[in-house]
C-alpha positions in Angstrom: -21.5 -127.0 -174.5 -18.0 -125.6 -174.9 -16.4 -125.7 -178.4 -14.0 -123.5 -180.2 -12.2 -122.9 -183.5 -8.5 -123.7 -183.3 -5.9 -122.3 -185.6 -2.9 -124.5 -185.7 0.6 -123.2 -185.9 3.6 -125.1 -187.1 3.9 -128.1 -184.8 6.9 -128.6 -182.7 9.5 -131.1 -183.9 8.6 -133.6 -181.2 5.0 -133.5 -182.5 6.2 -134.3 -186.0 8.5 -137.1 -184.8 5.8 -138.7 -182.6 2.3 -138.0 -184.1 -0.3 -138.2 -181.4 -2.9 -141.0 -181.7 -6.5 -140.3 -182.7 -9.0 -140.7 -179.8 -10.9 -144.0 -180.1 -14.6 -144.7 -179.5 -14.1 -146.4 -176.2 -12.2 -143.3 -174.8 -15.1 -141.1 -176.1 -17.6 -143.1 -174.0 -15.2 -143.1 -171.1 -15.0 -139.3 -171.2 -18.8 -139.3 -171.3 -18.8 -140.7 -167.7 -17.9 -137.2 -166.4 -20.9 -135.7 -168.1 -23.1 -138.6 -166.9 -22.0 -137.7 -163.4 -23.2 -134.1 -163.9 -26.5 -135.5 -165.1 -26.9 -137.6 -162.0 -26.2 -134.5 -159.8 -28.7 -132.5 -161.7 -31.3 -135.1 -160.5 -30.2 -134.7 -156.9 -30.4 -130.9 -156.9 -33.4 -130.2 -159.1 -35.1 -133.5 -158.7 -34.8 -134.5 -155.1 -33.8 -131.4 -153.1 -36.5 -129.2 -154.7 -39.2 -131.8 -153.9 -38.1 -132.2 -150.3 -37.8 -128.5 -149.7 -41.2 -127.6 -151.2 -43.4 -130.6 -150.4 -41.9 -132.0 -147.2 -40.2 -129.1 -145.5 -42.8 -126.5 -146.6 -40.2 -124.0 -147.8 -41.8 -121.6 -150.3 -41.2 -122.5 -153.9 -39.7 -119.0 -154.6 -37.1 -119.5 -151.9 -36.4 -123.1 -153.0 -36.0 -122.2 -156.7 -34.1 -119.0 -156.0 -31.5 -120.6 -153.8 -31.0 -123.6 -156.1 -30.8 -121.4 -159.2 -27.8 -119.4 -157.7 -25.6 -122.3 -159.0 -26.6 -121.3 -162.6 -26.2 -117.5 -162.1 -22.4 -117.9 -161.4 -21.9 -119.3 -164.9 -19.7 -116.4 -165.9 -17.1 -117.8 -163.6 -16.3 -120.4 -166.2 -14.7 -117.7 -168.3 -12.0 -117.2 -165.6 -11.4 -120.9 -165.1 -11.1 -121.5 -168.8 -8.4 -118.8 -169.1 -6.7 -120.1 -165.9 -6.4 -123.6 -167.3 -4.9 -122.2 -170.5 -2.2 -120.3 -168.7 -1.5 -122.2 -165.4 -1.0 -126.0 -165.6 -2.0 -127.9 -162.5 -0.3 -131.2 -161.6 1.6 -130.8 -164.9 -1.6 -130.8 -166.9 -3.6 -127.9 -168.3 -7.0 -129.5 -167.8 -7.1 -132.7 -165.8 -6.0 -131.2 -162.5 -8.7 -128.6 -162.6 -11.3 -131.3 -163.5 -10.3 -133.4 -160.5 -10.1 -130.6 -157.9 -13.4 -129.1 -159.1 -15.1 -132.5 -159.0 -13.9 -133.1 -155.4 -15.1 -129.6 -154.4 -18.6 -129.8 -155.9 -19.3 -133.2 -154.5 -18.3 -132.2 -151.0 -20.2 -128.9 -151.2 -23.4 -130.6 -152.3 -23.3 -132.8 -149.3 -22.9 -129.7 -147.1 -25.9 -128.0 -148.8 -28.2 -130.8 -147.6 -27.2 -130.1 -144.0 -28.0 -126.4 -144.4 -31.4 -127.3 -145.9 -32.2 -129.5 -142.8 -31.4 -126.5 -140.5 -33.7 -124.2 -142.5 -36.4 -126.9 -142.5 -36.2 -127.3 -138.7 -36.7 -123.5 -138.3 -39.8 -123.6 -140.6 -41.3 -126.6 -138.8 -40.7 -125.0 -135.4 -42.5 -121.8 -136.5 -45.4 -123.8 -138.0 -44.8 -122.3 -141.4 -42.5 -119.9 -143.3 -41.9 -116.7 -141.4 -39.2 -114.2 -142.2 -37.0 -114.0 -139.1 -33.3 -113.4 -138.4 -32.8 -117.1 -138.5 -34.6 -117.7 -141.8 -32.8 -114.8 -143.4 -29.4 -116.2 -142.2 -29.9 -119.8 -143.2 -31.4 -118.8 -146.6 -28.4 -116.6 -147.3 -26.1 -119.3 -146.2 -27.8 -121.8 -148.5 -27.6 -119.4 -151.4 -23.9 -118.9 -150.7 -23.3 -122.7 -150.5 -25.1 -123.1 -153.9 -23.0 -120.3 -155.4 -19.8 -122.2 -154.3 -21.3 -125.4 -155.8 -21.9 -123.6 -159.1 -18.4 -122.2 -159.1 -17.0 -125.6 -158.4 -18.9 -127.1 -161.3 -17.6 -124.3 -163.5 -14.0 -124.9 -162.4 -14.4 -128.6 -163.4 -16.7 -128.6 -166.4 -15.0 -125.7 -168.3 -11.5 -127.3 -168.4 -13.3 -130.6 -169.2 -15.0 -129.3 -172.3 -11.8 -127.5 -173.3 -10.0 -130.8 -172.9 -12.5 -132.2 -175.5 -11.2 -129.6 -177.9 -7.6 -130.2 -177.1 -7.8 -134.0 -177.7 -9.9 -133.9 -180.9 -9.5 -132.8 -184.5 -12.0 -131.3 -186.9 -12.9 -134.7 -188.3 -13.9 -136.3 -185.0 -14.8 -133.4 -182.7 -18.5 -133.5 -183.7 -18.7 -137.2 -182.8 -16.9 -136.7 -179.5 -19.1 -133.8 -178.5 -22.3 -135.7 -179.5 -21.4 -138.8 -177.5 -20.3 -136.9 -174.4 -23.4 -134.7 -174.4 -25.7 -137.6 -174.8 -24.1 -139.3 -171.7 -25.5 -136.4 -169.6 -29.0 -137.5 -170.5 -28.0 -141.1 -169.6 -26.9 -139.6 -166.2 -30.3 -138.0 -165.7 -32.0 -141.4 -166.2 -29.5 -143.2 -164.0 -29.8 -140.6 -161.4 -33.6 -141.0 -161.2 -33.3 -144.8 -161.0 -30.5 -144.8 -158.4 -32.4 -142.2 -156.3 -35.5 -144.4 -156.3 -33.5 -147.4 -155.2 -31.5 -145.6 -152.5 -34.6 -143.9 -151.1 -36.6 -147.1 -151.0 -37.1 -146.6 -147.2 -39.5 -143.8 -148.1 -41.6 -145.9 -150.4 -45.3 -146.2 -149.5 -44.9 -145.0 -146.0 -45.7 -141.9 -144.1 -42.0 -141.2 -143.3 -41.1 -139.2 -140.3 -38.7 -136.3 -140.7 -36.0 -138.3 -139.1 -36.3 -141.1 -141.6 -36.5 -138.6 -144.4 -33.4 -136.8 -143.2 -31.3 -139.9 -142.8 -32.3 -141.3 -146.2 -31.6 -138.1 -148.1 -28.4 -137.4 -146.2 -27.1 -140.9 -147.1 -28.1 -140.4 -150.7 -26.1 -137.2 -150.8 -23.0 -138.9 -149.5 -23.1 -142.1 -151.6 -24.0 -140.6 -155.0 -21.6 -137.6 -155.0 -18.8 -140.0 -154.0 -19.7 -142.2 -157.0 -19.8 -139.1 -159.3 -16.3 -138.1 -158.1 -15.1 -141.6 -159.0 -16.6 -141.3 -162.4 -14.7 -138.0 -163.0 -11.4 -139.7 -162.2 -12.1 -142.7 -164.4 -13.3 -140.5 -167.2 -10.2 -138.3 -167.5 -7.3 -140.4 -166.1 -4.5 -140.5 -168.6 -6.5 -138.9 -171.5 -4.8 -135.5 -171.6 -1.3 -137.0 -171.5 -2.0 -139.4 -174.3 -4.2 -137.4 -176.7 -3.9 -133.6 -176.0 -2.7 -131.5 -178.9 -2.6 -128.3 -176.8 1.1 -127.8 -176.7 1.4 -128.1 -180.5 -1.3 -125.5 -181.0 0.4 -122.2 -180.4 -2.6 -120.0 -181.4 -6.0 -120.5 -180.0 -8.4 -118.2 -181.9 -11.5 -117.0 -180.0 -11.8 -119.8 -177.5 -15.3 -119.7 -175.9 -13.8 -119.5 -172.5 -12.1 -116.2 -173.4 -15.5 -114.4 -174.0 -16.4 -111.8 -171.5 -20.1 -111.2 -170.6 -19.9 -107.8 -172.2 -18.4 -109.2 -175.4 -21.0 -111.9 -175.5 -23.8 -109.4 -175.3 -22.3 -107.3 -178.1 -22.2 -110.4 -180.3 -25.8 -111.3 -179.4 -26.9 -107.8 -180.5 -24.5 -107.5 -183.5 -27.3 -107.5 -186.0 -31.1 -107.7 -186.1 -30.9 -111.4 -187.1 -28.5 -112.4 -184.3 -30.8 -110.6 -181.8 -33.9 -112.4 -183.1 -32.2 -115.8 -183.1 -30.7 -115.5 -179.7 -34.0 -114.1 -178.3 -35.6 -117.3 -179.6 -32.9 -119.4 -177.9 -33.4 -117.7 -174.6 -37.2 -117.8 -174.7 -37.0 -121.5 -175.7 -34.6 -122.3 -172.8 -36.7 -120.5 -170.2 -39.8 -122.2 -171.4 -38.2 -125.7 -171.4 -36.6 -125.4 -167.9 -39.3 -123.6 -165.8 -40.6 -127.0 -164.8 -37.4 -128.1 -163.1 -38.3 -126.5 -159.8 -41.9 -127.7 -159.7 -42.2 -131.1 -161.5 -41.4 -133.3 -158.5 -43.6 -131.3 -156.0 -46.4 -131.6 -158.6 -46.1 -135.3 -158.6 -46.0 -135.4 -154.8 -48.8 -132.9 -154.0 -51.2 -133.7 -156.9 -50.7 -137.4 -157.5 -49.6 -138.4 -154.0 -46.3 -139.9 -155.2 -43.6 -140.7 -152.7 -40.1 -139.1 -152.8 -38.6 -142.2 -154.6 -41.4 -142.2 -157.1 -41.0 -138.5 -157.9 -37.2 -138.9 -158.2 -38.0 -141.3 -161.1 -39.9 -138.7 -163.0 -36.6 -137.4 -164.4 -36.0 -140.8 -165.9 -39.1 -140.7 -167.9 -38.3 -137.6 -169.8 -34.6 -138.3 -169.8 -35.1 -141.6 -171.6 -37.4 -139.9 -174.0 -34.8 -137.2 -174.7 -32.1 -139.8 -175.1 -34.1 -141.7 -177.7 -34.9 -138.6 -179.8 -31.4 -136.9 -179.7 -29.8 -139.1 -182.3 -33.0 -140.1 -184.1 -33.8 -136.4 -184.8 -30.4 -135.9 -186.4 -30.5 -139.0 -188.5 -34.2 -139.1 -189.6 -36.2 -135.9 -188.8 -33.8 -133.1 -189.7 -32.9 -134.5 -193.2 -36.6 -134.7 -194.0 -38.1 -131.6 -192.5 -35.1 -129.3 -192.3 -33.6 -127.6 -189.3 -36.2 -124.8 -188.9 -39.3 -127.0 -189.3 -37.8 -129.6 -187.0 -37.3 -127.0 -184.3 -40.8 -125.6 -184.8 -42.2 -129.1 -184.6 -40.3 -129.7 -181.3 -41.5 -126.5 -179.8 -45.1 -127.1 -180.7 -45.0 -130.7 -179.3 -43.4 -129.4 -176.1 -46.4 -127.0 -175.7 -48.8 -129.9 -176.2 -47.0 -131.9 -173.6 -47.5 -129.2 -171.0 -51.2 -129.1 -171.8 -51.3 -132.9 -171.3 -49.4 -132.6 -168.0 -52.1 -130.1 -166.8 -54.9 -132.4 -168.0 -53.4 -135.4 -166.2 -53.6 -133.4 -162.9 -57.3 -132.4 -163.4 -58.3 -136.1 -164.0 -55.8 -137.5 -161.5 -54.3 -139.9 -164.0 -50.7 -140.6 -163.0 -50.2 -142.8 -166.0 -51.0 -139.9 -168.3 -48.7 -137.7 -166.4 -45.8 -140.2 -166.8 -46.6 -140.8 -170.4 -46.7 -137.0 -171.0 -43.2 -136.8 -169.5 -41.8 -139.4 -171.9 -43.4 -137.4 -174.8 -41.9 -134.3 -173.3 -38.5 -135.9 -173.4 -38.9 -136.9 -177.0 -40.1 -133.4 -177.9 -37.2 -131.7 -175.9 -34.7 -133.8 -177.9 -36.2 -132.8 -181.2 -36.3 -129.1 -180.1 -32.7 -129.1 -178.8 -31.2 -131.0 -181.8 -33.1 -128.8 -184.3 -32.1 -125.5 -182.5 -28.4 -126.5 -182.1 -28.2 -127.7 -185.7 -29.8 -124.5 -187.0 -27.5 -122.4 -184.9 -24.4 -124.1 -186.2 -25.8 -123.9 -189.8 -26.3 -120.2 -189.5 -22.9 -119.5 -187.9 -19.8 -118.6 -190.0 -17.0 -121.1 -189.5 -14.5 -118.5 -188.4 -16.8 -117.2 -185.6 -18.4 -120.5 -184.5 -16.4 -120.6 -181.2 -17.4 -117.2 -180.3 -21.0 -117.7 -181.3 -21.5 -121.0 -179.6 -19.7 -119.7 -176.5 -22.0 -116.7 -176.3 -25.0 -119.0 -176.6 -23.6 -121.3 -173.8 -23.4 -118.4 -171.4 -26.8 -117.1 -172.4 -28.3 -120.6 -172.0 -26.8 -121.0 -168.5 -28.3 -117.6 -167.4 -31.6 -118.4 -169.0 -31.8 -121.7 -167.2 -31.2 -119.9 -163.9 -33.9 -117.4 -164.7 -36.2 -120.3 -165.6 -35.7 -122.2 -162.3 -36.4 -119.0 -160.3 -39.4 -118.1 -162.4 -40.9 -121.5 -162.0 -40.8 -121.1 -158.2 -42.1 -117.6 -158.3 -45.0 -118.4 -160.7 -46.0 -121.4 -158.5 -46.2 -119.2 -155.4 -48.3 -116.7 -157.4 -50.5 -119.6 -158.5 -51.0 -120.7 -155.0 -52.0 -117.2 -154.0 -54.5 -116.9 -156.8 -56.0 -120.4 -156.7 -57.0 -122.8 -153.9 -56.8 -125.6 -156.4 -53.3 -127.2 -156.5 -53.7 -128.3 -160.2 -54.5 -124.7 -161.2 -51.5 -123.4 -159.1 -49.1 -125.8 -160.8 -50.9 -125.4 -164.1 -50.0 -121.7 -164.1 -46.4 -122.7 -164.5 -47.0 -125.3 -167.2 -49.4 -123.1 -169.0 -46.9 -120.3 -169.1 -44.3 -122.7 -170.5 -46.7 -123.7 -173.3 -47.3 -120.0 -174.2 -43.5 -119.4 -174.1 -42.9 -122.2 -176.6 -45.5 -120.8 -179.0 -43.7 -117.4 -178.5 -40.4 -119.0 -179.3 -41.8 -120.3 -182.6 -42.9 -116.8 -183.5 -39.4 -115.4 -182.9 -37.9 -118.3 -184.9 -40.3 -117.6 -187.8 -38.9 -114.0 -188.0 -35.4 -115.2 -188.5 -34.4 -114.8 -192.1 -31.7 -117.3 -192.9 -30.5 -115.5 -196.0 -30.3 -112.1 -194.2 -28.5 -113.8 -191.3 -25.9 -115.3 -193.5 -25.4 -112.0 -195.4 -25.2 -109.7 -192.4 -24.4 -111.5 -189.2 -20.9 -112.5 -190.2 -20.0 -109.0 -191.1 -21.6 -107.5 -188.0 -19.8 -109.9 -185.7 -16.5 -109.3 -187.4 -17.0 -105.5 -186.7 -17.6 -106.3 -183.0 -14.4 -108.4 -182.8 -12.3 -105.8 -184.7 -13.5 -103.1 -182.4 -12.5 -105.2 -179.4 -9.0 -105.7 -180.8 -8.7 -102.0 -181.5 
């Protein structure tokens, strides 16, 4: 999530004569359509593609997760696009032009990625299994390159979009805007799962041939990205022109998109407490997202679910997360406090992974699906608690830098998580003949990771953080200026 602290200079005379209107609730939800589109595409990439590559095309989980995660590892590119949108307007707008061009690019590139995957799958099937040859090396490298371009295109669109949210909002309504827009991504995950199940209905309850599978998936990856591009246009059309305060803000202090990777790392290690807190966030993020590369294949190989059925798995935990996001902030945090809320969420997530493993051993698909709903609820509690705690511990004058550094760390942690999930699954397959044990290695490691995250969080001293972190970060920033 991209936010920043803005220091306003004296507004221009035109801004005085014609005060800009406040953004209304309807426009906030309209902007959320862009984020909803990203949620839908997340289902396609980490919900449908990973299942097809691992379970149907027999591409190793390590290769699948590694190539798909490349899109996360190019996250530092968002720094450049953020700075570019500040300095170079496109189509007479600082943000909207970048959002539209980026959206057009990532929707087209995702459709291209599917075609590369089919070529790689054809080679694997012709060889009777995965064998490293010149062809597999070449197509794997090409797929990784395509996913890198996909990630860059997402960065080129999403960074200016989140900066637009800052430009059009004020201190008194920015929190509400960010909350609504971010929640819409979870809605997108649920919608993506449902729409994928509907559009892939040809694959339901049949032993689909590779030709039927290919035509159905290819059609899905043409229709849905086109819809997402339309959502991006509807979400942002006319918003910047009507509401943006960018031209009346001559000084932008420590915008998150101006943080270099080196500077972010300095901030993360500025004091013992910042290091502990961000270690907790990284461990928590990795432990939450390792399942992204293996959840749908688990449903397919262990429970015998079809591709449409496994695409719906994202909806179960997505709906659970959506229900808990706002409920946690209104009811749980005020009663338990931010730290205990986060610890409760982490512990519940660990229990969910144990239940997911248990459901596999007893072959109970209902328990599996129910565990995913509980996982979504627990993820919402964990995320809300951690974000609230981070903002609570951050000095106001360094909030943009701090949140920006966390955003970059989270993106990289998520990439590591996706790759790790695939690698651990392949290791589990090598160690165990039992599929549940192989997949259980991933889920079990996630449960251990969540307990480890609680340990790191318990060592964060709030008083010491407040006393020392602000001063340590200020020293880092002053050294950069010098």
